[in-house]
C-alpha positions as CSV (number, residue, x, y, z in Angstrom):
1,M,-8.4,-63.0,-49.0
2,V,-9.7,-64.7,-45.9
3,A,-10.7,-62.5,-43.1
4,R,-8.6,-63.3,-40.1
5,E,-10.2,-63.0,-36.6
6,E,-8.1,-60.8,-34.4
7,K,-7.4,-62.6,-31.2
8,Q,-7.5,-60.2,-28.2
9,L,-4.6,-60.9,-25.9
10,A,-5.4,-61.0,-22.2
11,P,-3.6,-58.3,-20.3
12,R,-0.5,-59.4,-18.4
13,H,-2.0,-58.1,-15.2
14,N,-5.4,-57.1,-13.9
15,R,-4.9,-53.3,-13.8
16,E,-6.9,-50.7,-15.6
17,K,-4.3,-48.7,-17.5
18,G,-3.6,-45.4,-15.8
19,K,-6.0,-46.1,-12.9
20,T,-4.3,-45.1,-9.6
21,D,-6.1,-43.9,-6.5
22,I,-4.7,-42.3,-3.3
23,R,-6.8,-42.0,-0.2
24,F,-5.7,-39.6,2.6
25,L,-6.6,-41.5,5.8
26,G,-4.7,-39.4,8.4
27,G,-2.6,-36.3,8.7
28,T,-5.4,-34.1,7.2
29,G,-6.8,-31.3,9.4
30,T,-4.0,-32.1,11.8
31,V,-0.2,-32.7,11.8
32,T,-0.4,-36.2,13.2
33,G,-1.6,-39.6,12.0
34,S,0.0,-39.7,8.6
35,K,-1.6,-42.5,6.6
36,Y,-2.2,-42.8,2.8
37,L,-3.5,-45.8,0.9
38,L,-2.2,-46.0,-2.7
39,T,-4.2,-48.4,-5.0
40,S,-3.2,-49.3,-8.5
41,G,-5.3,-52.1,-10.0
42,R,-5.2,-54.9,-7.4
43,T,-2.1,-53.6,-5.7
44,K,-2.5,-51.8,-2.4
45,V,0.3,-50.0,-0.6
46,L,0.0,-48.2,2.7
47,I,2.3,-45.2,3.0
48,D,2.9,-44.5,6.7
49,C,0.7,-45.7,9.5
50,G,1.0,-43.0,12.1
51,L,-0.5,-42.5,15.5
52,F,-2.7,-39.5,16.2
53,Q,-1.2,-37.4,19.1
54,G,-2.4,-34.4,21.1
55,Y,-6.0,-33.8,22.0
56,K,-8.0,-36.7,23.3
57,Q,-10.4,-36.6,20.4
58,L,-7.4,-37.2,18.1
59,R,-5.9,-39.9,20.2
60,L,-9.2,-41.8,20.2
61,R,-8.9,-42.2,16.5
62,N,-5.9,-44.6,17.1
63,W,-8.5,-47.2,18.3
64,E,-10.8,-47.0,15.3
65,R,-10.7,-49.8,12.7
66,P,-8.8,-48.8,9.6
67,P,-11.0,-48.1,6.5
68,F,-9.2,-50.9,4.6
69,H,-8.5,-54.6,5.2
70,P,-4.9,-54.8,6.5
71,A,-4.6,-58.4,5.1
72,E,-5.1,-57.0,1.6
73,L,-2.1,-54.8,1.7
74,D,0.8,-55.7,-0.6
75,A,3.3,-53.5,1.2
76,V,3.8,-50.8,3.8
77,I,6.2,-47.9,3.2
78,L,7.4,-45.8,6.1
79,T,8.7,-42.4,5.0
80,H,10.6,-41.8,8.3
81,A,10.5,-43.1,11.8
82,H,8.6,-40.5,13.8
83,L,5.6,-41.7,15.9
84,D,3.1,-39.8,13.8
85,H,4.2,-41.8,10.8
86,T,4.7,-45.2,12.3
87,D,2.4,-47.3,14.5
């Protein structure tokens, strides 16, 4: 019997199985500025992109650069059309 070399098939996509990450970028510690970044493999989806409202120190956060590259997003999902969820 001739030993057959098993050929490893390349995955159909570049994702680590089961590897999903969610980052809370707003709406934590306050009720405004809802923003979550969901990453699965090479796919990046922003869920909500809300404005911070209320105290000045919160509103100033609206002018900070986001902690991700917007051009790398594959999609943006808005859960509903309130100002604290949409920008």
